[in-house]
Each structure stands twice: as structure tokens, then as C-alpha cells.
Backbone bond lengths (Angstrom), bond angles and torsions (degrees), N, CA, C in turn:
res aa  C-N    CA-C-N  psi(-1)  N-CA   C-N-CA  omega(-1)  CA-C   N-CA-C  phi
1 M - - - 1.466 - - 1.526 109.86 -
2 N 1.316 117.16 134.48 1.458 120.84 177.09 1.506 110.64 -75.96
3 C 1.324 116.40 140.68 1.470 120.66 179.90 1.517 110.32 -69.23
4 W 1.338 116.28 138.59 1.463 119.19 171.57 1.520 108.20 -63.85
5 N 1.307 116.13 133.80 1.458 121.03 -179.72 1.522 109.90 -71.87
6 S 1.327 117.07 117.03 1.466 120.14 -177.13 1.521 112.93 -99.76
7 A 1.321 118.00 12.10 1.461 119.60 178.02 1.519 109.55 -66.16
8 L 1.345 116.52 134.15 1.463 120.54 -173.54 1.521 113.75 -98.28
9 N 1.328 117.34 -11.95 1.464 117.39 -169.87 1.520 113.12 -75.54
10 N 1.337 118.42 -10.47 1.457 120.03 -177.92 1.521 113.22 -106.30
11 W 1.330 118.02 -7.28 1.457 117.65 -176.17 1.518 110.78 -98.73
12 R 1.307 114.82 143.54 1.454 122.12 -173.25 1.521 110.09 -77.66
13 K 1.303 117.92 126.44 1.462 122.27 179.80 1.535 109.30 -85.15
14 E 1.311 116.49 124.31 1.452 121.07 -179.61 1.524 110.44 -93.51
15 Y 1.321 115.65 168.87 1.451 119.92 177.69 1.519 110.80 -63.92
16 M 1.320 115.05 163.39 1.466 119.58 -178.57 1.526 109.23 -66.71
17 I 1.301 119.25 -92.01 1.451 122.08 178.53 1.530 106.91 -135.91
18 R 1.308 116.98 116.65 1.454 121.97 -174.15 1.517 110.58 -116.58
19 I 1.326 116.25 140.12 1.465 120.54 169.67 1.518 106.98 -74.29
20 N 1.315 116.45 118.77 1.454 121.05 -169.18 1.530 110.02 -123.10
21 R 1.338 117.16 83.71 1.457 121.84 -178.83 1.520 109.85 -120.76
22 Y 1.321 116.62 122.21 1.460 120.72 -179.44 1.528 111.54 -67.90
23 D 1.340 116.60 -25.22 1.466 120.84 -175.83 1.522 111.93 -106.75
24 I 1.329 117.02 26.29 1.461 119.96 -174.28 1.527 111.91 -63.15
25 Q 1.326 118.79 -34.24 1.456 120.83 179.19 1.526 111.37 -67.26
26 T 1.328 116.47 -36.11 1.465 120.50 176.18 1.521 110.63 -63.82
27 I 1.328 116.58 -42.62 1.469 121.17 178.58 1.525 109.90 -64.31
28 A 1.334 116.64 -40.69 1.467 120.61 178.80 1.527 110.84 -61.55
29 E 1.328 116.76 -40.76 1.471 120.48 178.35 1.527 110.70 -64.51
30 E 1.315 117.59 -42.21 1.459 121.39 178.28 1.529 110.18 -62.39
31 Y 1.325 115.51 -42.12 1.466 120.64 178.54 1.528 110.36 -60.15
32 F 1.320 116.61 -46.08 1.465 119.53 -179.89 1.528 111.16 -62.24
33 N 1.318 117.04 -41.13 1.467 119.91 179.91 1.523 111.41 -62.27
34 H 1.335 117.21 -40.45 1.464 120.37 176.98 1.536 110.75 -63.85
35 L 1.328 115.64 -41.29 1.460 119.77 179.30 1.523 110.97 -65.55
36 D 1.315 116.65 -42.48 1.458 120.37 -179.25 1.526 111.02 -64.90
37 N 1.323 116.97 -39.26 1.471 120.49 177.71 1.524 110.38 -65.30
38 W 1.329 116.83 -40.53 1.462 120.92 177.92 1.527 110.55 -64.40
39 R 1.334 115.56 -40.44 1.471 120.73 179.50 1.527 110.83 -61.12
40 K 1.316 117.19 -39.60 1.460 121.57 -177.85 1.523 111.36 -67.06
41 K 1.332 116.42 -29.28 1.463 120.36 179.74 1.523 112.30 -83.79
42 L 1.329 116.44 -19.51 1.467 120.82 -177.25 1.522 109.70 -79.76
43 K 1.306 116.96 128.21 1.461 121.29 -177.31 1.531 110.35 -71.77
44 P 1.326 117.45 133.97 1.474 120.50 178.65 1.522 113.42 -56.46
45 A 1.332 117.26 -24.31 1.461 119.92 179.67 1.529 112.29 -78.52
46 S 1.333 116.43 -9.56 1.455 120.26 -178.68 1.532 110.55 -65.74
47 P 1.337 117.61 138.88 1.470 120.09 177.89 1.520 112.39 -64.33
48 L 1.348 116.38 -13.51 1.466 120.13 179.10 1.528 112.32 -89.74
49 F 1.330 116.74 -7.00 1.467 119.39 -172.05 1.530 110.27 -79.20
50 P 1.362 116.84 108.93 1.468 119.40 -178.62 1.527 113.25 -104.45
51 F 1.355 116.45 9.77 1.454 119.63 -168.06 1.526 114.19 -103.32
52 A 1.312 118.75 6.07 1.466 120.50 -177.52 1.525 110.64 -59.82
53 G 1.311 116.11 128.67 1.462 120.24 176.30 1.513 114.55 82.55
54 I 1.318 118.99 5.03 1.462 121.33 -179.66 1.523 109.33 -104.26
55 S 1.311 116.76 134.20 1.457 121.20 -179.11 1.532 110.34 -81.43
56 Y 1.320 114.39 162.84 1.469 120.10 177.46 1.526 110.22 -58.37
57 R 1.316 116.61 -42.19 1.467 120.73 -177.74 1.529 111.15 -65.12
58 T 1.322 116.02 -42.95 1.465 119.66 -179.97 1.517 111.20 -65.55
59 L 1.342 116.20 -42.34 1.450 120.07 177.92 1.526 110.73 -61.65
60 R 1.296 116.30 -42.33 1.475 120.77 179.91 1.528 110.82 -62.36
61 E 1.327 116.64 -43.21 1.469 120.51 179.33 1.526 111.23 -61.54
62 L 1.321 115.99 -37.64 1.462 120.39 -179.10 1.523 111.82 -72.57
63 I 1.317 116.51 -46.59 1.463 120.74 -174.95 1.525 111.26 -71.24
64 L 1.326 117.93 -34.77 1.462 121.30 -176.76 1.523 112.75 -104.65
65 C 1.313 116.96 19.96 1.469 120.57 178.45 1.529 109.74 -55.59
66 E 1.323 116.38 133.33 1.461 121.17 -178.66 1.527 110.69 -60.32
67 P 1.340 117.20 144.31 1.473 119.74 -175.72 1.518 113.93 -58.48
68 A 1.328 117.38 -35.56 1.466 120.08 -179.31 1.522 112.44 -71.18
69 K 1.352 117.00 -16.27 1.465 121.18 -177.24 1.535 112.82 -106.17
70 L 1.327 116.84 0.67 1.461 120.05 -175.90 1.526 112.88 -60.03
71 A 1.323 116.69 -39.46 1.472 120.50 -176.15 1.520 111.29 -60.33
72 N 1.337 116.79 -30.17 1.462 121.53 -177.66 1.526 112.49 -106.67
73 C 1.321 116.51 10.91 1.463 120.25 178.83 1.528 108.94 -75.34
74 Q 1.299 116.51 113.36 1.455 121.06 -173.88 1.529 111.95 -84.91
75 N 1.320 114.41 151.49 1.449 119.31 172.55 1.531 109.18 -68.30
76 H 1.327 117.08 143.10 1.459 121.54 -177.05 1.525 111.02 -102.19
77 T 1.316 115.10 152.70 1.461 120.20 174.57 1.529 108.89 -60.97
78 G 1.298 117.15 132.74 1.458 121.30 -178.98 1.516 113.04 101.40
79 I 1.351 117.08 -10.95 1.458 120.90 179.17 1.532 108.80 -97.33
80 D 1.302 115.72 123.71 1.460 120.71 175.64 1.532 107.30 -90.79
81 A 1.331 116.45 89.01 1.465 121.65 -173.66 1.518 112.51 -59.83
82 E 1.328 117.35 -30.47 1.459 120.27 -178.27 1.530 111.59 -62.97
83 K 1.326 116.92 -25.51 1.463 120.64 -178.06 1.532 112.84 -89.99
84 F 1.311 117.22 -11.34 1.462 119.97 -174.21 1.530 113.37 -63.96
85 P 1.336 120.90 -42.99 1.464 119.07 178.80 1.530 113.08 -59.02
86 E 1.337 117.94 -41.38 1.461 120.60 177.95 1.528 111.11 -70.55
87 A 1.335 116.08 -35.37 1.464 119.43 176.93 1.532 110.04 -64.16
88 Y 1.331 116.11 -37.13 1.473 120.63 176.81 1.528 110.37 -58.76
89 K 1.334 116.98 -47.71 1.461 120.68 -179.32 1.530 110.76 -61.39
90 A 1.316 116.37 -44.71 1.462 120.18 -178.69 1.528 111.19 -64.39
91 F 1.319 116.67 -41.69 1.465 120.95 -179.77 1.522 110.86 -64.20
92 F 1.338 117.02 -43.68 1.462 119.77 -176.90 1.525 112.79 -73.31
93 Y 1.321 116.93 -16.58 1.465 120.21 173.62 1.524 111.35 -92.10
94 S 1.314 116.92 -3.07 1.465 120.63 -176.69 1.533 110.60 -82.82
95 Y 1.337 114.75 171.56 1.464 121.34 -176.84 1.524 109.65 -131.26
96 F 1.340 114.56 157.74 1.463 120.31 171.33 1.526 107.15 -139.20
97 V 1.320 115.99 161.80 1.463 121.72 -178.02 1.520 109.20 -97.28
98 D 1.326 115.74 125.53 1.467 122.53 179.13 1.529 108.45 -129.01
99 N 1.340 115.36 107.93 1.471 120.64 -178.69 1.531 111.56 53.11
100 T 1.304 115.15 50.06 1.471 125.20 178.47 1.529 113.40 72.25
101 K 1.319 118.59 -2.73 1.464 121.84 178.23 1.524 110.41 -97.98
102 T 1.318 115.92 139.25 1.457 120.84 176.60 1.528 108.70 -87.21
103 V 1.323 116.08 122.15 1.468 121.44 -172.47 1.526 109.84 -119.99
104 N 1.317 116.24 131.94 1.459 122.31 175.30 1.524 109.74 -78.19
105 I 1.332 117.01 136.11 1.463 121.31 -176.38 1.531 111.75 -59.77
106 A 1.329 117.50 -47.94 1.467 120.63 -178.47 1.520 110.81 -60.78
107 Q 1.337 116.25 -43.54 1.462 121.14 179.61 1.523 110.26 -64.85
108 W 1.330 115.97 -41.51 1.456 120.53 179.56 1.526 111.35 -60.76
109 L 1.329 117.23 -48.73 1.456 120.29 -176.27 1.529 111.28 -65.09
110 S 1.322 117.27 -43.38 1.463 120.35 179.34 1.524 111.16 -60.79
111 K 1.327 115.25 -43.34 1.467 119.85 -179.54 1.524 111.17 -70.84
112 R 1.317 116.63 -37.08 1.473 120.86 -178.06 1.525 111.20 -67.59
113 L 1.320 117.53 -35.20 1.461 120.76 -179.55 1.522 112.30 -73.13
114 K 1.329 117.17 -24.84 1.472 122.32 177.52 1.528 112.45 56.55
115 I 1.311 116.12 36.79 1.465 119.82 176.31 1.518 107.75 -90.51
116 R 1.317 116.93 112.67 1.461 122.77 -172.52 1.526 112.90 -90.34
117 V 1.329 116.96 -18.75 1.463 121.22 -175.79 1.527 109.27 -134.03
118 C 1.315 116.63 143.47 1.463 121.04 179.74 1.531 110.67 -56.02
119 P 1.333 118.50 121.85 1.461 120.78 -178.86 1.527 113.44 -74.28
120 Y 1.324 117.68 -11.78 1.462 119.78 177.51 1.524 111.78 -80.14
121 C 1.337 117.15 -43.90 1.465 120.00 -174.17 1.514 114.04 -112.75
122 N 1.335 119.01 -22.90 1.460 123.51 -177.06 1.531 111.67 58.85
123 R 1.335 116.72 29.09 1.463 120.99 -178.34 1.526 112.67 -113.77
124 T 1.329 117.95 -26.75 1.459 121.68 -167.10 1.524 111.08 -124.93
125 Y 1.332 115.40 134.65 1.465 119.87 175.24 1.529 110.21 -66.25
126 T 1.329 115.38 147.31 1.468 121.49 178.20 1.534 108.65 -130.46
127 F 1.306 116.40 58.99 1.458 121.22 -178.93 1.527 111.46 -68.01
128 T 1.318 115.24 153.63 1.457 122.32 173.80 1.521 108.21 -113.85
129 V 1.339 116.75 117.26 1.463 121.88 -174.13 1.523 109.58 -134.99
130 K 1.319 115.48 141.16 1.466 121.57 174.61 1.524 108.18 -131.51
131 K 1.326 116.80 128.93 1.458 120.28 -179.57 1.534 109.77 -144.43
132 R 1.323 114.29 136.75 1.459 119.72 176.86 1.539 108.94 -95.93
133 R 1.329 115.90 123.18 1.456 120.62 179.52 1.530 110.97 -77.69
134 R 1.336 115.64 170.63 1.458 120.27 -178.02 1.523 112.36 -63.68
135 N 1.340 115.78 -28.23 1.464 118.97 179.54 1.527 112.45 -80.96
136 G 1.325 116.24 2.71 1.457 120.94 177.20 1.512 114.94 93.96
137 K 1.318 117.29 -14.82 1.460 120.37 179.79 1.526 110.98 -73.52
138 V 1.329 115.53 142.72 1.457 121.37 -178.63 1.520 109.77 -99.48
139 V 1.329 116.42 130.10 1.461 122.33 176.60 1.523 108.02 -104.10
140 R 1.315 115.68 125.82 1.467 120.86 178.53 1.526 109.20 -117.74
141 I 1.313 115.80 127.03 1.462 122.05 176.72 1.520 107.79 -120.60
142 K 1.301 116.17 128.82 1.454 120.99 -177.32 1.527 109.16 -155.95
143 P 1.323 117.42 163.42 1.465 119.02 174.51 1.520 110.83 -66.47
144 E 1.308 116.39 156.99 1.460 120.06 172.39 1.522 108.43 -80.57
145 M 1.332 115.74 152.29 1.459 120.20 -177.13 1.526 109.38 -104.03
146 D 1.316 115.66 108.36 1.464 120.14 177.90 1.524 109.94 -87.60
147 H 1.323 115.31 144.59 1.462 120.88 172.06 1.521 107.83 -95.41
148 F 1.336 115.70 110.84 1.464 119.31 -176.17 1.523 110.55 -54.81
149 F 1.335 116.47 -50.30 1.462 121.21 168.76 1.526 106.00 -93.35
150 P 1.325 117.73 110.85 1.466 121.88 -165.81 1.527 113.94 -56.96
151 K 1.320 114.91 132.16 1.467 119.35 178.35 1.521 111.61 -70.87
152 G 1.334 117.15 -15.22 1.456 120.67 176.42 1.506 113.48 -82.33
153 N 1.318 117.14 -9.57 1.465 122.42 177.50 1.529 108.51 -86.25
154 A 1.308 116.86 128.73 1.472 121.20 -176.70 1.528 112.36 -57.68
155 N 1.334 116.95 -27.79 1.468 120.50 -178.42 1.520 113.12 -76.57
156 Y 1.349 116.63 -14.99 1.461 118.98 -172.84 1.528 113.84 -126.88
157 K 1.327 117.93 10.89 1.459 119.24 -178.67 1.528 112.08 -60.45
158 H 1.326 116.79 -31.94 1.463 119.94 -179.01 1.535 112.29 -69.88
159 L 1.356 116.86 -9.85 1.462 120.85 178.66 1.530 112.31 -96.86
160 A 1.327 116.78 8.94 1.466 120.79 -174.71 1.526 112.81 -60.87
161 L 1.341 117.64 -26.46 1.459 121.58 -179.49 1.522 113.11 -107.62
162 S 1.316 118.42 -1.30 1.467 121.91 -176.83 1.525 110.11 -67.92
163 F 1.309 115.64 130.92 1.462 121.41 -171.98 1.519 112.56 -57.23
164 Y 1.323 117.81 -49.87 1.470 120.80 -174.55 1.534 112.58 -79.26
165 N 1.319 116.85 0.30 1.461 119.75 173.18 1.523 111.25 -91.85
166 L 1.337 116.78 -4.26 1.451 122.26 -177.39 1.524 109.84 -101.39
167 V 1.319 117.09 119.74 1.467 122.17 -177.01 1.530 109.18 -121.13
168 P 1.342 118.54 111.23 1.464 120.11 175.50 1.525 109.75 -61.99
169 S 1.315 117.40 125.29 1.462 119.92 -174.32 1.526 110.48 -143.03
170 C 1.321 115.90 167.81 1.453 120.58 177.15 1.525 109.47 -77.82
171 P 1.338 118.72 157.92 1.471 121.19 -179.99 1.523 112.97 -57.50
172 T 1.335 117.39 -37.46 1.469 120.02 -178.79 1.515 111.05 -60.47
173 C 1.324 117.45 -52.20 1.467 120.79 -178.01 1.525 110.85 -65.23
174 N 1.331 116.69 -42.02 1.462 119.60 -178.43 1.523 111.48 -63.29
175 H 1.324 117.47 -41.19 1.463 120.61 -177.46 1.524 112.00 -75.49
176 V 1.331 117.30 -34.96 1.472 120.23 178.76 1.529 110.44 -71.40
177 K 1.315 115.83 -38.86 1.467 119.68 -178.96 1.523 111.42 -69.92
178 K 1.334 117.27 -47.97 1.461 122.93 -178.64 1.530 110.95 48.50
179 D 1.329 117.07 -120.07 1.467 120.61 -177.38 1.524 112.87 -100.68
180 K 1.320 116.46 18.90 1.469 120.09 179.34 1.519 109.97 -79.68
181 Q 1.312 115.86 150.96 1.454 121.46 179.42 1.526 110.06 -96.25
182 I 1.329 117.56 129.59 1.459 122.50 176.10 1.522 108.66 -117.07
183 D 1.324 116.71 175.84 1.464 117.84 -169.92 1.526 115.52 -125.89
184 Y 1.332 117.44 3.29 1.473 119.79 177.76 1.520 109.01 -117.00
185 H 1.332 115.79 107.79 1.464 121.75 -177.39 1.525 109.35 -89.51
186 P 1.338 118.19 126.19 1.468 120.29 -176.47 1.525 114.62 -60.02
187 Y 1.332 117.96 -19.12 1.463 119.35 179.34 1.525 113.13 -87.70
188 V 1.323 118.32 -24.84 1.470 120.24 -173.70 1.522 113.71 -131.34
189 G 1.325 118.69 -12.08 1.456 120.48 -176.53 1.519 111.23 89.77
190 H 1.325 116.17 -151.44 1.459 120.56 -177.65 1.528 111.26 -65.07
191 L 1.318 115.90 131.59 1.458 120.59 179.56 1.520 111.81 -81.17
192 D 1.337 117.12 -16.63 1.465 119.94 -177.81 1.524 112.47 -113.65
193 G 1.322 117.81 13.55 1.460 121.09 174.66 1.517 115.57 77.76
194 K 1.329 118.19 11.09 1.458 120.23 179.28 1.532 110.55 -66.49
195 E 1.330 114.65 160.90 1.457 119.86 174.70 1.521 109.07 -72.11
196 D 1.316 117.08 140.18 1.452 121.68 -173.93 1.534 112.20 -69.57
197 P 1.327 117.54 146.81 1.468 120.95 175.11 1.531 111.21 -67.19
198 Y 1.307 116.57 156.69 1.458 121.32 173.58 1.521 109.16 -151.87
199 F 1.325 115.96 158.14 1.458 122.29 -177.81 1.527 110.24 -90.76
200 E 1.325 114.44 146.95 1.463 120.30 178.23 1.528 108.84 -148.48
201 V 1.317 115.97 142.28 1.457 121.12 175.26 1.528 107.68 -120.85
202 T 1.332 116.53 140.67 1.454 121.62 -177.27 1.522 110.35 -97.76
203 V 1.343 116.70 129.58 1.461 121.00 176.96 1.520 108.80 -86.19
204 K 1.320 116.50 154.76 1.458 120.30 -179.94 1.519 110.42 -65.66
205 S 1.323 116.35 -48.48 1.461 121.53 -179.14 1.512 108.24 -169.16
206 S 1.314 116.45 174.46 1.451 120.76 176.06 1.516 109.50 -136.54
207 T 1.309 116.24 147.52 1.457 122.15 179.60 1.519 108.11 -129.97
208 S 1.316 115.93 177.28 1.461 119.97 178.00 1.525 111.16 -67.09
209 D 1.352 115.50 -19.68 1.467 119.85 -179.08 1.525 113.05 -92.41
210 G 1.291 117.42 -16.83 1.456 118.81 179.59 1.507 113.26 155.18
211 C 1.342 115.97 179.43 1.460 122.65 178.30 1.527 110.00 -87.50
212 I 1.314 115.21 144.28 1.461 120.31 173.34 1.518 107.07 -103.51
213 F 1.329 116.64 101.38 1.453 121.05 -177.99 1.527 110.17 -83.50
214 P 1.314 118.10 146.02 1.468 120.98 179.79 1.520 111.34 -71.42
215 N 1.335 116.10 150.19 1.461 120.77 177.28 1.526 111.23 -71.67
216 N 1.323 116.38 -29.87 1.461 121.78 177.80 1.523 109.23 -124.70
217 P 1.328 116.99 74.34 1.468 119.81 -175.35 1.520 112.52 -63.82
218 V 1.319 115.72 143.72 1.461 122.01 178.15 1.527 108.21 -109.16
219 V 1.317 115.40 126.86 1.461 120.97 178.63 1.519 109.17 -87.93
220 K 1.310 116.44 132.58 1.453 121.74 175.53 1.526 108.86 -114.88
221 I 1.318 115.78 143.57 1.462 120.48 175.74 1.519 107.35 -105.40
222 Q 1.313 115.44 111.45 1.455 121.11 179.01 1.530 109.99 -84.27
223 N 1.327 115.83 156.02 1.472 121.86 -176.58 1.534 110.79 57.77
224 S 1.306 115.76 46.83 1.468 120.42 -178.78 1.529 110.80 -56.45
225 N 1.333 115.20 148.49 1.461 120.38 179.91 1.531 109.50 -135.81
226 K 1.326 117.01 -170.42 1.466 120.50 -178.32 1.528 111.63 -66.42
227 N 1.336 117.22 -32.87 1.460 119.13 176.53 1.522 110.45 -60.70
228 V 1.320 116.36 -48.38 1.464 121.53 -178.82 1.517 110.53 -61.35
229 D 1.336 116.10 -46.26 1.468 120.25 -177.55 1.527 111.96 -68.27
230 T 1.324 116.68 -47.24 1.468 121.07 -175.72 1.522 111.75 -67.30
231 L 1.321 116.92 -40.88 1.457 121.57 -176.43 1.530 112.05 -91.98
232 V 1.332 116.45 7.80 1.477 124.67 -179.61 1.529 111.79 44.84
233 L 1.329 115.57 44.85 1.462 120.05 -177.51 1.522 111.94 -66.83
234 D 1.331 117.22 -31.27 1.462 119.08 179.84 1.527 110.33 -61.79
235 E 1.328 116.78 -42.98 1.462 119.91 179.67 1.525 111.45 -71.45
236 L 1.310 117.02 -39.14 1.458 120.14 -179.96 1.526 111.03 -63.41
237 Y 1.328 116.69 -40.63 1.459 119.25 -177.97 1.524 112.85 -73.62
238 K 1.317 117.80 -19.92 1.455 119.29 172.60 1.525 110.92 -64.93
239 C 1.323 116.40 -23.82 1.470 120.96 179.11 1.529 112.14 -74.40
240 H 1.328 117.15 -8.47 1.464 121.10 -179.86 1.521 111.63 -99.11
241 S 1.328 116.73 27.83 1.459 121.37 -178.98 1.531 111.80 -58.97
242 D 1.351 117.33 -38.67 1.459 120.11 -178.76 1.530 111.40 -65.54
243 Y 1.335 116.03 -39.04 1.468 120.06 177.81 1.527 110.61 -64.19
244 V 1.334 116.27 -43.86 1.461 120.73 -179.78 1.523 110.40 -65.17
245 K 1.336 117.30 -37.95 1.472 120.60 178.27 1.523 110.42 -61.19
246 E 1.332 117.61 -43.70 1.458 120.96 177.69 1.525 110.80 -62.05
247 L 1.310 116.27 -39.90 1.458 120.58 179.65 1.533 110.59 -65.59
248 L 1.321 117.15 -43.44 1.466 120.56 178.55 1.526 111.41 -64.74
249 D 1.325 116.56 -36.97 1.464 120.01 176.85 1.526 110.69 -61.53
250 K 1.331 115.96 -40.83 1.466 119.44 177.81 1.529 110.79 -66.16
251 I 1.322 116.35 -41.54 1.468 120.09 178.77 1.527 110.33 -59.95
252 Q 1.320 116.04 -41.23 1.459 120.24 -179.34 1.530 110.80 -70.36
253 A 1.328 116.35 -35.84 1.466 119.88 -178.91 1.523 111.75 -74.77
254 Y 1.338 116.35 -40.19 1.462 120.08 -176.42 1.519 109.07 -93.97
255 N 1.321 116.66 67.47 1.463 118.99 179.59 1.518 109.60 -69.31
256 H 1.310 116.10 176.07 1.467 120.94 -172.67 1.530 112.17 -58.69
257 S 1.314 117.96 -32.60 1.456 120.48 -177.99 1.522 112.90 -74.47
258 L 1.352 116.36 -19.86 1.456 120.74 -177.80 1.522 113.56 -106.27
259 Y 1.320 117.15 -23.39 1.458 120.40 -171.10 1.527 111.79 -66.29
260 E 1.323 117.32 -45.77 1.465 119.86 -178.61 1.529 111.78 -64.21
261 P 1.348 119.57 -45.30 1.476 118.65 175.20 1.530 112.63 -60.46
262 L 1.346 116.85 -33.40 1.461 120.34 177.95 1.525 110.56 -64.45
263 I 1.327 116.32 -44.23 1.470 121.07 176.89 1.522 109.79 -59.40
264 N 1.346 116.41 -45.91 1.467 120.65 -178.08 1.527 111.59 -63.21
265 S 1.329 116.76 -36.64 1.462 119.38 -179.56 1.521 111.50 -66.42
266 F 1.337 117.42 -36.25 1.454 120.45 178.03 1.528 111.20 -72.07
267 Q 1.342 116.68 -30.91 1.459 119.59 -178.99 1.519 111.92 -65.21
268 T 1.329 117.09 -28.15 1.463 120.36 179.84 1.531 112.01 -67.79
269 T 1.352 116.94 -16.32 1.465 120.76 179.26 1.522 112.14 -86.54
270 G 1.336 116.73 -1.86 1.454 120.63 178.74 1.503 114.62 86.72
271 N 1.337 117.81 10.26 1.462 121.20 179.68 1.532 111.16 -76.74
272 T 1.334 115.47 149.44 1.460 120.04 173.43 1.524 109.12 -77.06
273 Q 1.344 116.49 167.72 1.461 120.10 179.08 1.526 110.88 -60.40
274 E 1.325 117.47 -39.10 1.466 121.01 178.79 1.523 110.93 -62.91
275 Q 1.334 116.89 -42.02 1.456 120.79 178.55 1.521 111.43 -66.15
276 I 1.325 116.40 -37.53 1.465 120.78 178.34 1.524 110.47 -64.88
277 D 1.325 116.48 -45.33 1.467 120.67 177.81 1.516 110.84 -57.38
278 K 1.335 115.59 -42.34 1.468 119.54 -178.52 1.523 110.76 -67.30
279 L 1.338 117.47 -38.65 1.459 121.28 178.31 1.525 111.30 -62.94
280 I 1.329 116.59 -40.16 1.463 120.54 -175.91 1.526 111.51 -79.99
281 W 1.341 116.59 -48.43 1.467 120.33 -170.71 1.521 113.98 -102.68
282 G 1.321 117.09 -7.20 1.459 119.90 178.33 1.512 113.99 90.17
283 T 1.337 118.29 -6.52 1.463 122.85 179.09 1.511 108.99 -159.17
284 P 1.343 119.30 147.15 1.461 120.27 173.35 1.520 110.17 -60.10
285 I 1.306 117.70 146.89 1.468 120.96 -178.07 1.522 111.35 -115.42
286 D 1.310 116.16 24.55 1.457 122.20 172.05 1.525 107.78 -83.24
287 D 1.327 117.68 124.60 1.465 119.63 -174.87 1.519 113.14 -66.27
288 S 1.328 118.56 -10.95 1.463 120.19 175.54 1.527 111.78 -83.17
289 Q 1.339 116.83 -3.22 1.463 121.52 -176.65 1.529 112.86 -107.59
290 F 1.334 117.69 9.47 1.464 120.15 -175.61 1.527 112.69 -61.10
291 D 1.328 117.18 -28.52 1.469 119.74 -178.04 1.526 112.37 -86.35
292 K 1.339 116.95 11.09 1.464 120.78 -178.36 1.527 113.65 -120.56
293 H 1.336 117.86 -14.57 1.455 120.22 -174.52 1.525 110.64 -139.46
294 P 1.348 117.77 125.29 1.467 120.33 179.07 1.525 112.23 -60.88
295 L 1.326 115.47 144.43 1.458 123.87 175.91 1.531 113.57 63.79
296 S 1.321 117.14 13.61 1.459 119.84 -178.89 1.528 111.84 -68.63
297 K 1.326 117.39 -36.43 1.460 120.61 178.13 1.529 110.63 -67.22
298 L 1.321 117.01 -42.79 1.458 121.72 176.58 1.529 110.13 -58.73
299 T 1.321 116.65 -48.10 1.463 121.55 179.73 1.518 110.63 -60.11
300 Y 1.313 115.73 -46.11 1.463 121.98 -178.39 1.525 111.14 -58.84
301 D 1.325 116.44 -47.89 1.466 120.38 -176.49 1.526 112.03 -65.55
302 I 1.327 116.60 -39.48 1.464 118.94 -179.29 1.539 110.20 -69.87
303 L 1.329 117.06 -38.55 1.457 119.35 176.57 1.526 111.21 -65.34
304 R 1.321 117.05 -35.06 1.468 120.02 175.15 1.520 111.10 -69.37
305 Q 1.323 116.45 -39.02 1.448 120.74 -179.33 1.521 111.99 -57.88
306 F 1.335 115.67 -42.05 1.459 120.27 -176.44 1.522 112.68 -99.38
307 K 1.339 115.78 20.67 1.442 123.23 170.91 1.530 114.22 62.11
308 V 1.333 117.28 23.08 1.445 119.71 171.97 1.524 109.31 -69.51
309 L 1.331 114.66 -34.99 1.462 121.40 174.49 1.512 108.94 -106.99
310 D 1.326 115.67 145.60 1.470 120.05 178.61 1.516 110.63 -75.08
């Protein structure tokens, strides 16, 4: 068997984990409309009311500020930034009526975004579920909403309600990050133009007969950034050694002479290419699907490393 080529200088490095929604602007507009309707119902005398003296246009500019411009989005005259974090909590606990159904804002947004996996770590599912128990109580399960620019930071309190500052995430990432500043935004990528991180596994050696893969492979994250450091992703991914070992075993088993016939055999069952990839590797390897399947980015990078993917 020929060794998979593990040279990295010829393979294209993809982004880490990106929120990839073609209709994201439509969702942002819907979010703003819900917020504006809630604002109109909130009494100006309320201690939560932070909108006194702010025009509709100014509020819209703040709430829908583009993700790449959030860092430089200034507080406006008339905005009581100190009240924005509490207003955020009140808004996300609020409800609106949709086709006679009462819908919670936080539940609505999580479900509307359809983000199935934490975009910070790509390790944990973030499903949105609502179920009424026999005793009548409603159980709601949803991702936690992280503020990319922390609402606890005095410089960013006015962004507490801004749509692109809200990142659905798993409890682990949200709690570890807290009020720390990171530099890779799931909507736009690196804010400072750095090269994106990628996963790599080191083989023990290679021979003319094949690669000798380690029994306990260690995953390394190259081009580490503040996200990796703050969320301790390097240490967390070391815990996935068993998954990587299974993946390497498949790579070694499905050498170039066998891989194409394997693909062809699955095609006879009527499966799509995405379904075939999932059957073989355990996850789709389309980079537009990273926000839907755990460990998909890790799988993708290792398959690229060993030239399974072009």
C-alpha cells in the first residue's frame, strides 16, 4: 500500500468553524423587528428601558451592525449602555405570538439559526428542544448565547443586544470564555487577518510500504489563536485520541486503490455524496456543514492532511 502523502504545504487550509447561513440577513431583520416590537411595549419609566432619546435609525444601526464592524461600533448619544445587559436578559425571556402560539425569543432565535453544533469548539451539539411534561411544565433546551464582545466589559455593554454579537454556543465554551476577549468571530473569521487554525496529527514514520500511525495519536492545532488558547481547545481535542485513531485506521484501510471502488459501491444504493461521506467517515466532509456535525472540522483537516480529499 502506498503511504498517504502527509505533506502540508500543498493543501488548502480552510477556516476554523464558521456560521454559514445564506439567509442570515433575513434572520437578523426578523430579530430586529421582534426587538423593536418589544421596545414599543416596554414603558419608558421601566428601569430596564435603555432606549430613551434614541431614534429608530440609530437603534437599527446598533442592533444590525455588521460583525466585522462591531469592535468599532460606538455607543450613541441617548443610549444608556449600563442598562443594555439587563435589557438583553429581559428581552430574551420575553414572548411573542406566532400563529396563535406563544414563542420565547431565546428559543425562537436558537431554532431559527439552526446551528446544531457549537461554532466555537465544533465538539458539542446545541439542539433546540421544547417539550411539555405530563405535569404541564414546559422544558426548554437550547444553546447558551455568548456575547462575542463581552457585555460585562464597559466598552461593549451597548452591544449586548446587537444581533451579530450573539453567538449560540455550548455551556462549556460559554462558561470558559466568560468576559474574555477572543479574536475569531464565527460570522467573519479572524478579525485581525491572521491565518486560520487547522488540525494536524503527526505520524510516527513512513516507509515504502505505508505509514505507521500512532496507537494514541495526538492532535495539534496549528496557527493557534485566542479562541484556541482561551477555550483550551488544544487540550480538549487531545481527549479525542480514540476518534482520531479510528479515523487513521480507516485512512490506512481505504487506500487509493480501494477508496474509489468503495465510493462506487455506496453510489449503487442511491446515496448522495454527502451521505456516502458520512457512512465512510462518520460525518459529512463538506466545509459548509461544520456547524451541523461535531468533529467535522477535525475530520476534514485530517483527511486533507493525508490527501484523502483534494
